C-alpha positions in Angstrom: -60.0 -100.7 -125.8 -63.0 -99.1 -124.2 -66.4 -99.3 -125.8 -68.1 -96.0 -126.7 -70.6 -96.7 -123.8 -67.8 -97.2 -121.3 -66.1 -94.0 -122.5 -69.4 -92.0 -122.3 -70.0 -93.3 -118.8 -66.5 -92.2 -117.7 -66.9 -88.8 -119.3 -70.2 -88.2 -117.5 -68.4 -89.0 -114.2 -65.6 -86.6 -115.1 -68.1 -83.8 -115.8 -69.1 -83.7 -112.1 -65.4 -83.0 -111.2 -64.7 -80.6 -114.0 -68.0 -78.8 -113.2 -66.7 -78.1 -109.7 -63.5 -76.7 -111.3 -61.5 -79.7 -110.3 -58.8 -80.9 -112.7 -58.5 -84.7 -112.6 -55.0 -86.1 -113.5 -54.3 -85.6 -117.2 -56.7 -82.6 -117.6 -55.5 -79.1 -118.3 -57.4 -75.8 -118.3 -57.9 -74.0 -121.7 -58.4 -70.2 -122.0 -62.0 -69.4 -122.9 -64.6 -66.7 -122.7 -66.3 -65.6 -119.5 -69.3 -67.8 -120.3 -67.6 -71.0 -120.8 -65.3 -73.3 -118.9 -63.0 -75.4 -121.0 -60.5 -78.1 -120.3 -58.6 -80.7 -122.3 -57.0 -84.1 -121.9 -54.1 -84.2 -124.5 -53.6 -88.0 -124.0 -57.3 -88.8 -124.6 -57.6 -86.1 -127.3 -60.8 -84.9 -125.6 -62.1 -81.5 -124.8 -64.6 -80.6 -122.1 -66.7 -77.4 -122.6 -69.1 -76.2 -120.0 -71.7 -73.6 -121.0 -72.4 -71.1 -118.3 -75.7 -69.1 -118.2 -75.3 -65.6 -119.6 -78.7 -64.1 -119.0 -82.4 -65.0 -118.5 -82.7 -64.5 -122.3 -80.7 -67.7 -122.8 -83.6 -69.7 -121.4 -86.0 -68.2 -124.0 -83.4 -68.8 -126.8 -83.1 -72.4 -125.6 -86.8 -73.0 -126.0 -86.8 -71.6 -129.5 -83.5 -72.8 -130.9 -82.1 -75.3 -128.4 -79.5 -74.6 -125.7 -76.0 -73.5 -126.6 -74.7 -77.0 -125.9 -77.4 -78.5 -128.2 -76.6 -76.0 -130.9 -72.9 -76.8 -130.7 -73.6 -80.5 -131.0 -76.1 -80.1 -133.8 -73.8 -77.8 -135.9 -70.8 -80.0 -135.5 -72.8 -83.0 -136.6 -74.1 -81.1 -139.6 -70.6 -80.1 -140.6 -69.3 -83.7 -140.3 -72.2 -85.0 -142.4 -71.3 -82.5 -145.1 -67.7 -83.8 -145.1 -66.3 -80.8 -143.2 -64.0 -81.7 -140.3 -65.4 -80.6 -136.9 -65.2 -81.9 -133.3 -67.0 -85.3 -133.0 -69.5 -85.2 -130.0 -68.8 -87.8 -127.3 -71.0 -87.1 -124.3 -73.1 -84.3 -123.0 -75.4 -83.5 -120.1 -76.6 -81.0 -117.5 -75.1 -79.8 -114.3 -76.5 -77.7 -111.4 -77.3 -74.0 -111.7 -78.5 -74.3 -115.4 -75.1 -75.4 -116.7 -74.6 -77.8 -119.6 -71.5 -79.6 -120.7 -70.2 -81.2 -123.9 -67.3 -83.6 -124.4 -65.9 -83.7 -127.9 -63.0 -85.3 -129.8 -60.2 -82.9 -130.4 -59.6 -81.8 -134.0 -56.0 -82.4 -135.1 -53.8 -79.5 -136.1 -52.6 -76.0 -135.1 -54.8 -72.9 -135.5 -54.2 -70.8 -138.6 -52.8 -67.9 -136.6 -50.1 -70.2 -135.2 -49.2 -71.3 -138.7 -48.9 -67.8 -140.0 -47.1 -66.3 -137.1 -44.9 -69.1 -135.8 -44.8 -72.1 -138.0 -44.6 -70.4 -141.4 -43.7 -66.8 -140.6 -43.8 -64.0 -143.2 -40.5 -63.0 -144.7 -38.8 -66.3 -144.3 -37.6 -67.8 -147.5 -37.7 -71.3 -146.3 -41.4 -70.9 -145.4 -42.6 -69.2 -148.6 -43.8 -72.1 -150.6 -45.7 -73.8 -147.8 -47.1 -70.5 -146.7 -48.6 -69.9 -150.1 -49.9 -73.5 -150.2 -51.5 -72.9 -146.8 -53.3 -69.8 -147.9 -54.5 -71.2 -151.2 -55.7 -74.4 -149.5 -57.4 -72.3 -146.7 -59.2 -70.3 -149.4 -60.4 -73.5 -151.1 -61.6 -74.9 -147.8 -63.5 -71.9 -146.6 -65.0 -71.5 -150.1 -66.2 -75.0 -149.9 -67.7 -74.4 -146.5 -69.5 -71.3 -147.7 -70.6 -73.0 -151.0 -72.2 -75.7 -148.9 -74.2 -73.0 -147.1 -72.4 -72.9 -143.8 -71.6 -69.6 -142.1 -69.4 -69.9 -139.0 -70.4 -67.9 -136.0 -66.8 -66.7 -135.3 -64.5 -67.4 -138.1 -61.3 -65.9 -136.7 -58.1 -67.7 -137.7 -57.9 -69.2 -134.2 -61.1 -71.2 -134.9 -59.7 -72.9 -138.0 -57.2 -75.7 -137.4 -54.7 -76.9 -140.0 -52.4 -79.9 -140.3 -49.9 -80.7 -143.0 -50.3 -84.3 -144.0 -48.9 -86.0 -147.1 -47.9 -82.7 -148.8 -51.5 -81.3 -148.3 -53.0 -79.0 -145.8 -56.2 -80.3 -144.1 -58.5 -78.1 -142.1 -61.2 -78.3 -139.4 -63.6 -75.9 -137.7 -64.0 -75.6 -134.0 -66.3 -73.5 -131.8 -69.3 -74.2 -133.9 -72.0 -73.1 -131.4 -73.2 -70.2 -133.6 -72.7 -71.8 -137.0 -75.7 -71.7 -139.3 -76.5 -73.2 -142.7 -78.4 -71.1 -145.2 -78.6 -71.7 -149.0 -77.6 -69.4 -150.6 -75.5 -67.9 -147.8 -76.5 -64.2 -147.2 -73.9 -61.7 -148.5 -73.7 -59.9 -145.2 -72.9 -63.1 -143.3 -70.3 -64.0 -145.9 -68.7 -60.6 -145.5 -68.6 -61.0 -141.7 -66.8 -64.3 -142.0 -64.3 -63.0 -144.5 -63.7 -59.9 -142.2 -63.1 -62.2 -139.3 -60.4 -64.2 -141.2 -58.7 -60.9 -142.1 -58.3 -59.9 -138.5 -54.5 -60.3 -138.7 -52.1 -57.3 -139.0 -50.2 -56.5 -142.2 -46.9 -57.7 -140.8 -48.5 -61.2 -140.4 -50.7 -61.2 -143.5 -49.8 -59.1 -146.5 -52.1 -57.9 -149.3 -50.8 -60.5 -151.6 -51.3 -63.2 -149.0 -54.9 -62.0 -148.6 -55.5 -62.0 -152.4 -54.1 -65.5 -152.7 -56.7 -66.7 -150.2 -59.6 -64.7 -151.8 -58.7 -66.0 -155.3 -58.9 -69.6 -154.1 -62.1 -68.8 -152.1 -63.8 -67.3 -155.2 -63.1 -70.4 -157.3 -65.5 -72.3 -155.0 -68.1 -69.5 -155.0 -69.2 -69.8 -158.6 -72.4 -67.9 -158.1 -70.4 -64.7 -157.4 -69.2 -62.8 -160.5 -65.7 -61.2 -160.5 -67.0 -57.7 -159.5 -69.1 -59.1 -156.6 -66.1 -61.1 -155.3 -63.7 -58.2 -155.5 -66.2 -55.9 -153.7 -66.5 -58.5 -150.9 -62.7 -58.9 -150.7 -62.2 -55.1 -150.5 -64.9 -54.5 -147.9 -63.8 -57.4 -145.8 -60.3 -56.1 -145.8 -61.3 -52.5 -145.0 -63.6 -53.6 -142.2 -60.9 -55.8 -140.6 -58.3 -53.0 -140.8 -60.7 -50.6 -139.1 -61.4 -53.1 -136.3 -57.7 -53.7 -135.8 -57.2 -49.9 -135.6 -60.0 -49.5 -133.2 -58.5 -52.1 -130.8 -55.0 -50.7 -131.1 -53.5 -53.5 -133.2 -52.8 -51.4 -136.2 
């Protein structure tokens, strides 16, 4: 078994190839935004993420807050230290033309969208009990994340991974570059996270599904009274439906 030092050295060597958009044996491309280049090695359970410069403003932000790669590492470490599953950092460094890269350990599981659309589809009697358990457990998990002060930068269902192990659902957060920790978490940031999780059409996520999630979420957010929680739930739902309508998915 390789030591962590040997593994890190191997990954730094791989970065030179991946940075030139070469895919060594065992590596596969992963769909990503225009400003990142992502690949994974399923056998190694490792992800490579290359951060591409977006604008000259990135350099100023890097001086003030750290580079995007630095923030991604820092935020994943903070989540892990708080007991919240996130990608473990393995190796990082710089490439030419202002690029940086980060290797991280893959988080186990399928994203929540896949669970709700494919693995536990709505309207299927055989999936009903596990689907309810998934949504309640997800609400508890996100409530715990928020109660700890963490606000995810892009909390769409695709960035929350879930696995069913030992009759329980376990969750992890990926794409943590823009995650922040503020105590108490600002209401507007909470609202945005809840809206992002609601960005699924009604045929995938019914109103009762959403309320099951919100009820479990509220139990973790004890500082919010019932009226505040209901207002957040309603506004998050309405905001998500408007956005879905605007992009032609409703």
